[in-house]
DONU-225393 format. One record per residue (C-alpha): residue number from 1; x, y, z. Coordinates in steps of 0.02 Angstrom, whole numbers, plus 50000, padded with zeros to 5 digits. Layout:
% DONU-225393
- NUM, X, Y, Z;
...
END
This chain:
% DONU-225393
- 1, 49884, 48556, 49613;
- 2, 49888, 48661, 49771;
- 3, 49796, 48824, 49805;
- 4, 49830, 48938, 49954;
- 5, 49686, 49051, 50007;
- 6, 49737, 49205, 50106;
- 7, 49573, 49258, 50186;
- 8, 49571, 49438, 50244;
- 9, 49387, 49443, 50291;
- 10, 49320, 49520, 50451;
- 11, 49218, 49424, 50582;
- 12, 49033, 49403, 50539;
- 13, 49061, 49451, 50358;
- 14, 48918, 49360, 50271;
- 15, 48971, 49407, 50095;
- 16, 49148, 49347, 50131;
- 17, 49082, 49181, 50196;
- 18, 48979, 49155, 50039;
- 19, 49129, 49197, 49928;
- 20, 49239, 49075, 50024;
- 21, 49110, 48935, 50014;
- 22, 49084, 48958, 49827;
- 23, 49270, 48960, 49790;
- 24, 49307, 48807, 49898;
- 25, 49168, 48711, 49813;
- 26, 49232, 48756, 49640;
- 27, 49416, 48719, 49677;
- 28, 49382, 48551, 49759;
- 29, 49268, 48499, 49616;
- 30, 49417, 48527, 49500;
- 31, 49534, 48421, 49606;
- 32, 49631, 48559, 49693;
- 33, 49713, 48533, 49862;
- 34, 49663, 48689, 49959;
- 35, 49747, 48770, 50109;
- 36, 49630, 48900, 50184;
- 37, 49719, 49026, 50296;
- 38, 49603, 49136, 50398;
- 39, 49723, 49278, 50431;
- 40, 49629, 49360, 50574;
- 41, 49663, 49203, 50677;
- 42, 49849, 49200, 50640;
- 43, 49991, 49277, 50738;
- 44, 50068, 49397, 50612;
- 45, 50160, 49555, 50660;
- 46, 50175, 49708, 50550;
- 47, 50319, 49727, 50429;
- 48, 50457, 49831, 50512;
- 49, 50524, 49901, 50349;
- 50, 50702, 49856, 50399;
- 51, 50745, 49749, 50246;
- 52, 50825, 49619, 50360;
- 53, 50730, 49490, 50255;
- 54, 50849, 49537, 50114;
- 55, 51015, 49573, 50200;
- 56, 51022, 49484, 50370;
- 57, 50916, 49328, 50339;
- 58, 50892, 49329, 50149;
- 59, 50723, 49258, 50100;
- 60, 50654, 49247, 50278;
- 61, 50564, 49384, 50375;
- 62, 50656, 49441, 50531;
- 63, 50490, 49431, 50627;
- 64, 50477, 49252, 50691;
- 65, 50290, 49218, 50681;
- 66, 50167, 49129, 50568;
- 67, 50208, 49241, 50419;
- 68, 50357, 49128, 50381;
- 69, 50252, 48970, 50363;
- 70, 50126, 49062, 50255;
- 71, 50262, 49133, 50142;
- 72, 50331, 48958, 50120;
- 73, 50158, 48889, 50076;
- 74, 50136, 49025, 49944;
- 75, 50300, 48985, 49857;
- 76, 50258, 48799, 49855;
- 77, 50083, 48823, 49784;
- 78, 50015, 48831, 49608;
- 79, 49882, 48962, 49644;
- 80, 49881, 49105, 49770;
- 81, 49709, 49176, 49809;
- 82, 49672, 49337, 49902;
- 83, 49498, 49352, 49980;
- 84, 49459, 49525, 50046;
- 85, 49327, 49658, 50071;
- 86, 49378, 49799, 49955;
- 87, 49444, 49939, 50065;
- 88, 49455, 50108, 49974;
- 89, 49500, 50010, 49818;
- 90, 49631, 49906, 49908;
- 91, 49642, 49757, 50024;
- 92, 49585, 49747, 50204;
- 93, 49721, 49785, 50332;
- 94, 49706, 49604, 50390;
- 95, 49756, 49539, 50219;
- 96, 49882, 49678, 50186;
- 97, 49981, 49629, 50340;
- 98, 50024, 49463, 50258;
- 99, 50046, 49541, 50086;
- 100, 50183, 49651, 50160;
- 101, 50270, 49494, 50224;
- 102, 50285, 49425, 50047;
- 103, 50432, 49541, 50016;
- 104, 50560, 49407, 50065;
- 105, 50496, 49299, 49922;
- 106, 50575, 49416, 49794;
- 107, 50755, 49470, 49772;
- 108, 50821, 49641, 49826;
- 109, 50910, 49659, 49658;
- 110, 50826, 49759, 49521;
- 111, 50771, 49717, 49345;
- 112, 50681, 49808, 49207;
- 113, 50505, 49748, 49167;
- 114, 50406, 49835, 49030;
- 115, 50518, 49987, 49048;
- 116, 50496, 49997, 49237;
- 117, 50609, 49951, 49382;
- 118, 50552, 49799, 49482;
- 119, 50633, 49668, 49592;
- 120, 50706, 49510, 49518;
- 121, 50625, 49343, 49562;
- 122, 50703, 49244, 49703;
- 123, 50626, 49078, 49650;
- 124, 50614, 48989, 49484;
- 125, 50425, 48969, 49496;
- 126, 50286, 49076, 49569;
- 127, 50100, 49035, 49585;
- 128, 49963, 49106, 49477;
- 129, 49865, 49241, 49564;
- 130, 49677, 49263, 49590;
- 131, 49612, 49408, 49694;
- 132, 49428, 49414, 49741;
- 133, 49357, 49567, 49826;
- 134, 49182, 49612, 49878;
- 135, 49083, 49772, 49905;
- 136, 48916, 49814, 49983;
- 137, 48867, 49914, 49830;
- 138, 48948, 49946, 49663;
- 139, 49066, 50094, 49652;
- 140, 49156, 50100, 49486;
- 141, 49303, 50204, 49546;
- 142, 49336, 50087, 49693;
- 143, 49326, 49933, 49581;
- 144, 49446, 50008, 49454;
- 145, 49575, 50043, 49589;
- 146, 49559, 49864, 49653;
- 147, 49587, 49791, 49481;
- 148, 49736, 49903, 49452;
- 149, 49813, 49853, 49619;
- 150, 49795, 49668, 49577;
- 151, 49880, 49699, 49410;
- 152, 50027, 49789, 49493;
- 153, 50044, 49653, 49625;
- 154, 50046, 49519, 49490;
- 155, 50196, 49601, 49409;
- 156, 50291, 49616, 49573;
- 157, 50248, 49439, 49627;
- 158, 50303, 49369, 49458;
- 159, 50135, 49286, 49424;
- 160, 50123, 49227, 49245;
- 161, 49933, 49229, 49253;
- 162, 49818, 49335, 49360;
- 163, 49634, 49380, 49373;
- 164, 49541, 49507, 49480;
- 165, 49361, 49467, 49525;
- 166, 49233, 49578, 49611;
- 167, 49075, 49521, 49702;
- 168, 48927, 49627, 49758;
- 169, 48838, 49587, 49921;
- 170, 48673, 49587, 49825;
- 171, 48724, 49441, 49713;
- 172, 48643, 49271, 49741;
- 173, 48742, 49116, 49786;
- 174, 48715, 49048, 49611;
- 175, 48780, 49209, 49533;
- 176, 48935, 49204, 49643;
- 177, 48965, 49021, 49598;
- 178, 48950, 49062, 49414;
- 179, 49076, 49204, 49435;
- 180, 49199, 49084, 49517;
- 181, 49186, 48966, 49370;
- 182, 49218, 49110, 49250;
- 183, 49369, 49176, 49343;
- 184, 49452, 49006, 49357;
- 185, 49420, 48976, 49172;
- 186, 49492, 49147, 49132;
- 187, 49645, 49110, 49239;
- 188, 49680, 48953, 49138;
- 189, 49657, 49049, 48975;
- 190, 49774, 49194, 49012;
- 191, 49956, 49167, 48965;
- 192, 50016, 49338, 49022;
- 193, 49969, 49465, 49155;
- 194, 49855, 49593, 49074;
- 195, 49795, 49760, 49141;
- 196, 49605, 49754, 49147;
- 197, 49572, 49938, 49174;
- 198, 49652, 50108, 49185;
- 199, 49681, 50190, 49353;
- 200, 49548, 50323, 49391;
- 201, 49609, 50495, 49437;
- 202, 49502, 50583, 49566;
- 203, 49484, 50771, 49544;
- 204, 49548, 50872, 49691;
- 205, 49432, 50993, 49780;
- 206, 49484, 51149, 49879;
- 207, 49402, 51216, 50035;
- 208, 49321, 51388, 50047;
- 209, 49447, 51470, 50164;
- 210, 49629, 51462, 50220;
- 211, 49675, 51329, 50347;
- 212, 49718, 51366, 50528;
- 213, 49771, 51193, 50588;
- 214, 49857, 51043, 50509;
- 215, 49889, 50864, 50564;
- 216, 50030, 50758, 50494;
- 217, 50003, 50570, 50501;
- 218, 50166, 50476, 50473;
- 219, 50134, 50302, 50404;
- 220, 50311, 50232, 50413;
- 221, 50363, 50102, 50543;
- 222, 50529, 50194, 50556;
- 223, 50436, 50340, 50637;
- 224, 50561, 50478, 50681;
- 225, 50698, 50407, 50569;
- 226, 50587, 50392, 50416;
- 227, 50590, 50474, 50246;
- 228, 50402, 50501, 50267;
- 229, 50435, 50613, 50417;
- 230, 50573, 50705, 50323;
- 231, 50451, 50746, 50183;
- 232, 50300, 50787, 50290;
- 233, 50406, 50876, 50420;
- 234, 50482, 50996, 50295;
- 235, 50310, 51037, 50226;
- 236, 50242, 51066, 50401;
- 237, 50389, 51180, 50443;
- 238, 50333, 51290, 50298;
- 239, 50153, 51285, 50361;
- 240, 50211, 51336, 50536;
- 241, 50301, 51485, 50460;
- 242, 50128, 51543, 50403;
- 243, 50062, 51538, 50583;
- 244, 49967, 51375, 50554;
- 245, 49952, 51264, 50706;
- 246, 50032, 51095, 50667;
- 247, 50042, 50925, 50752;
- 248, 50126, 50761, 50703;
- 249, 50066, 50585, 50749;
- 250, 50155, 50422, 50707;
- 251, 50026, 50291, 50659;
- 252, 50135, 50142, 50707;
- 253, 50149, 50201, 50887;
- 254, 49965, 50246, 50899;
- 255, 49872, 50103, 50817;
- 256, 49896, 49977, 50960;
- 257, 49852, 50098, 51100;
- 258, 49667, 50135, 51129;
- 259, 49710, 50300, 51214;
- 260, 49829, 50358, 51077;
- 261, 49706, 50304, 50943;
- 262, 49569, 50404, 51029;
- 263, 49682, 50556, 51025;
- 264, 49721, 50526, 50841;
- 265, 49536, 50521, 50796;
- 266, 49502, 50680, 50896;
- 267, 49646, 50769, 50811;
- 268, 49584, 50714, 50640;
- 269, 49412, 50785, 50678;
- 270, 49487, 50951, 50734;
- 271, 49612, 50982, 50594;
- 272, 49576, 51088, 50440;
- 273, 49707, 50986, 50345;
- 274, 49759, 50805, 50370;
- 275, 49916, 50754, 50276;
- 276, 49967, 50571, 50265;
- 277, 50150, 50535, 50224;
- 278, 50196, 50352, 50197;
- 279, 50315, 50232, 50109;
- 280, 50252, 50122, 49969;
- 281, 50229, 49940, 50025;
- 282, 50191, 49816, 49887;
- 283, 50102, 49946, 49777;
- 284, 49995, 50008, 49923;
- 285, 50004, 50077, 50099;
- 286, 50082, 49985, 50248;
- 287, 49954, 49876, 50337;
- 288, 49947, 49978, 50500;
- 289, 49917, 50135, 50397;
- 290, 49772, 50052, 50307;
- 291, 49704, 49998, 50476;
- 292, 49713, 50178, 50537;
- 293, 49617, 50237, 50383;
- 294, 49486, 50101, 50412;
- 295, 49463, 50161, 50590;
- 296, 49457, 50344, 50541;
- 297, 49324, 50308, 50409;
- 298, 49223, 50203, 50531;
- 299, 49235, 50339, 50664;
- 300, 49180, 50475, 50544;
- 301, 49034, 50371, 50482;
- 302, 48974, 50330, 50658;
- 303, 48990, 50509, 50719;
- 304, 48920, 50594, 50565;
- 305, 48772, 50661, 50663;
- 306, 48869, 50717, 50815;
- 307, 49011, 50792, 50711;
- 308, 48940, 50862, 50549;
- 309, 49063, 50908, 50411;
- 310, 49155, 51073, 50436;
- 311, 49068, 51212, 50340;
- 312, 49225, 51252, 50241;
- 313, 49275, 51071, 50216;
- 314, 49422, 50973, 50287;
- 315, 49566, 50939, 50170;
- 316, 49653, 50771, 50153;
- 317, 49815, 50755, 50055;
- 318, 49950, 50622, 50039;
- 319, 50136, 50604, 50002;
- 320, 50202, 50434, 49951;
- 321, 50383, 50383, 49922;
- 322, 50443, 50220, 49846;
- 323, 50605, 50123, 49826;
- 324, 50596, 50123, 49637;
- 325, 50665, 50271, 49538;
- 326, 50502, 50296, 49441;
- 327, 50380, 50400, 49544;
- 328, 50228, 50330, 49453;
- 329, 50241, 50168, 49555;
- 330, 50153, 50268, 49692;
- 331, 49997, 50306, 49591;
- 332, 49893, 50154, 49643;
- 333, 49923, 50190, 49828;
- 334, 49881, 50374, 49803;
- 335, 49719, 50326, 49715;
- 336, 49676, 50224, 49871;
- 337, 49708, 50380, 49976;
- 338, 49592, 50481, 49864;
- 339, 49455, 50349, 49878;
- 340, 49475, 50351, 50067;
- 341, 49454, 50540, 50067;
- 342, 49294, 50525, 49966;
- 343, 49220, 50390, 50077;
- 344, 49272, 50476, 50239;
- 345, 49196, 50644, 50185;
- 346, 49357, 50744, 50162;
- 347, 49397, 50864, 50022;
- 348, 49534, 50775, 49924;
- 349, 49676, 50900, 49907;
- 350, 49787, 50795, 49795;
- 351, 49955, 50710, 49817;
- 352, 50141, 50705, 49785;
- 353, 50234, 50551, 49724;
- 354, 50422, 50529, 49749;
- 355, 50531, 50395, 49673;
- 356, 50689, 50327, 49756;
- 357, 50649, 50426, 49912;
- 358, 50736, 50306, 50030;
- 359, 50896, 50305, 49927;
- 360, 50904, 50494, 49919;
- 361, 50841, 50544, 50092;
- 362, 50850, 50393, 50208;
- 363, 50763, 50484, 50350;
- 364, 50878, 50635, 50347;
- 365, 50800, 50809, 50369;
- 366, 50795, 50892, 50199;
- 367, 50892, 51045, 50259;
- 368, 51041, 50931, 50294;
- 369, 51048, 50861, 50116;
- 370, 51138, 50921, 49960;
- 371, 51076, 51003, 49801;
- 372, 50989, 50847, 49736;
- 373, 50840, 50888, 49848;
- 374, 50819, 51067, 49784;
- 375, 50675, 51018, 49666;
- 376, 50596, 50919, 49808;
- 377, 50607, 51065, 49930;
- 378, 50537, 51182, 49797;
- 379, 50391, 51062, 49768;
- 380, 50352, 51053, 49954;
- 381, 50360, 51242, 49970;
- 382, 50236, 51261, 49827;
- 383, 50123, 51133, 49913;
- 384, 50133, 51225, 50079;
- 385, 50086, 51389, 49996;
- 386, 49935, 51311, 49911;
- 387, 49872, 51209, 50059;
- 388, 49889, 51356, 50177;
- 389, 49761, 51447, 50070;
- 390, 49645, 51297, 50068;
- 391, 49692, 51256, 49888;
- 392, 49742, 51090, 49812;
- 393, 49917, 51027, 49775;
- 394, 49973, 51116, 49617;
- 395, 50022, 51022, 49460;
- 396, 50184, 51121, 49455;
- 397, 50238, 51040, 49618;
- 398, 50194, 50866, 49555;
- 399, 50291, 50893, 49393;
- 400, 50449, 50940, 49488;
- 401, 50458, 50761, 49553;
- 402, 50418, 50667, 49392;
- 403, 50599, 50656, 49334;
- 404, 50702, 50533, 49439;
- 405, 50843, 50614, 49536;
- 406, 50956, 50478, 49465;
- 407, 50937, 50385, 49298;
- 408, 50844, 50222, 49320;
- 409, 50982, 50118, 49241;
- 410, 51109, 50191, 49362;
- 411, 50994, 50162, 49510;
- 412, 50975, 49979, 49464;
- 413, 51163, 49960, 49441;
- 414, 51202, 50045, 49607;
- 415, 51075, 49933, 49693;
- 416, 51186, 49781, 49663;
- 417, 51328, 49862, 49761;
- 418, 51215, 49937, 49893;
- 419, 51125, 49777, 49942;
- 420, 51288, 49679, 49947;
- 421, 51368, 49808, 50060;
- 422, 51220, 49803, 50179;
- 423, 51224, 49613, 50184;
- 424, 51411, 49610, 50212;
- 425, 51395, 49672, 50390;
- 426, 51294, 49515, 50430;
- 427, 51408, 49398, 50332;
- 428, 51271, 49369, 50204;
- 429, 51341, 49451, 50047;
- 430, 51357, 49280, 49963;
- 431, 51183, 49223, 50017;
- 432, 51073, 49361, 49949;
- 433, 50998, 49245, 49817;
- 434, 50965, 49097, 49929;
- 435, 50798, 49007, 49915;
- 436, 50751, 48950, 50092;
- 437, 50575, 48892, 50046;
- 438, 50621, 48781, 49899;
- 439, 50556, 48605, 49930;
- 440, 50693, 48474, 49924;
END
């Protein structure tokens, strides 16, 4: 039996080291062959969001780095383990970078699972899934989000059995070892993926006065050609019409530049409203976007004395769009955004969730699209009106986006044609289901 450990810990993380030692001891005592992959030491680029791994080189990421070898190891293992500090209820950006690169291991074609749209499996067999996260101190909301994310990932990675474990820094080595034994026993006992907890909903909180400045953070790697910019850009046009000063920053072009990142942090500190617009990546945010949130939270914690909270409160809101027709796939990622807002001392202003955003918008400005986007434009106009007054995103706006713009069954059916047409230009229309990592 082979286990692959994807270790997303940071340098000098004592709790992470203890978790790793305890798990290695327990697995080896049970006869497991263990491959430990310390991700911070690997050469792994960020997912480009181009879907070439489905249509140009089916089953293999277009980025030629160590992500390919790791994806192959995962498919040929019996147990996949995530090790990570819990970051706003999610994974560290170090781990999430490799999680995003697991997309080639599933098929682009759609299937219905428990009434929801998901991707079909590419391979006959997938490993069981154990995710272990750790926190400095117990925060129930953060833990609940983590468990929910693990559950959603287990569905999308076609794991027959999955377990989420949480460790506190205050636990002794013996207590951690005992937890490992319990989680591995539980993994053997479960025959199906079960949801351990409901997703917490954080209550939004307004500020005490209208806003005068707003910053849009675009979390898509497609930057100016992204659906995220189309959504956030339309909203910010409506804010500008109310004489609110607006600015847009693309995270993917800022995160690797110290000077641009410094500007981003300064602009975050100065804005009355920070809006994050991003595409859903494996039930969460893209890895560079998570990294940006980590750095914003660290910056705000370290400068709390020099930059006290604004007297009227800074607002933080989020818009997420996913490739599935059901908008509720976004909810785990938006809960992560809310937990970030809480930890980074923002007033959480709420969120919007859009299903099938890429299929409907595909980076086109909303004013250039047909009548299908009328409910979406109405929702964004309602949001602009509320946020301009320092209020939270209204439920009326959220409800406008609950109903898919196209029936889910039709979306799944059209996906067959759409993916084949995209692959045809690369001569790959007959290879979309290939299994490049199957051991001969």
